C-alpha positions, 0 to 999 in steps of 0.5 A: 506537462510531461510526467517523468518523476514519481513525484508527478504520478504518486498519491501524496499523503496516502491513508496509512495505519500504525503498527498498533492498528488492528486488522479490523482497522485496516480492513475497514479502511480498505473497504470504506476507501476502496484501497488495496495497499496500506503503508504502515508507519511509526509514530515518527511517520517513518515507513516500517511496513506495508499491508496488502490486500492479499495479506489481509484476505489470507488473514481474514479467510484463515480466521473465518476458517478457524473461528467462524464468520460469527467470531471474525470481527472480535478476532480481527480486533485482536490482531495487530497490523505489526503481526501481519505486515510485510516488512521486506519491500521496495520503496522509491523516492519521489525524484526517481524516474518513471521509466526506471520505476515502471520496469521494476513494477514489471519485473517484479509484479508489484502492485504499489511502492511506497515513496520515502524521503531520505529519512524513510518518512512516508511521502506518498504511494505509487500503484500499478493503477497510477500507471494504467491511468497514466497510460489511458491518458497518454493513449487518449491523446494519440 
């Protein structure tokens, strides 16, 4: 099978959090599931933001510097995802070509892109790691 569209490579139904989730919730999810990007959805399943490992590390380091490691867990529970998520991000649709999306990844150095439908409902996530896995599979076939 030739992989040509986002739908064929994306992770469908990715793990996500809501705006009301805490930094602690997101931090635990990233650590337990070994993921670097978490879509943020509203109560209707619409994509409203992205929380990345880079954003989270910056916030955690800031909290540690300000309050110390002993207070970190308590402070993480007080920080809402809504206050730190990125709300200016690019999204793709499942029917877009991988060639087009790969060019965007390279040009803009994104680590991931959420996949949404015409109503902005989250359908999946496409990461740079997905492209690396695809490249490894293609190279193995040579």
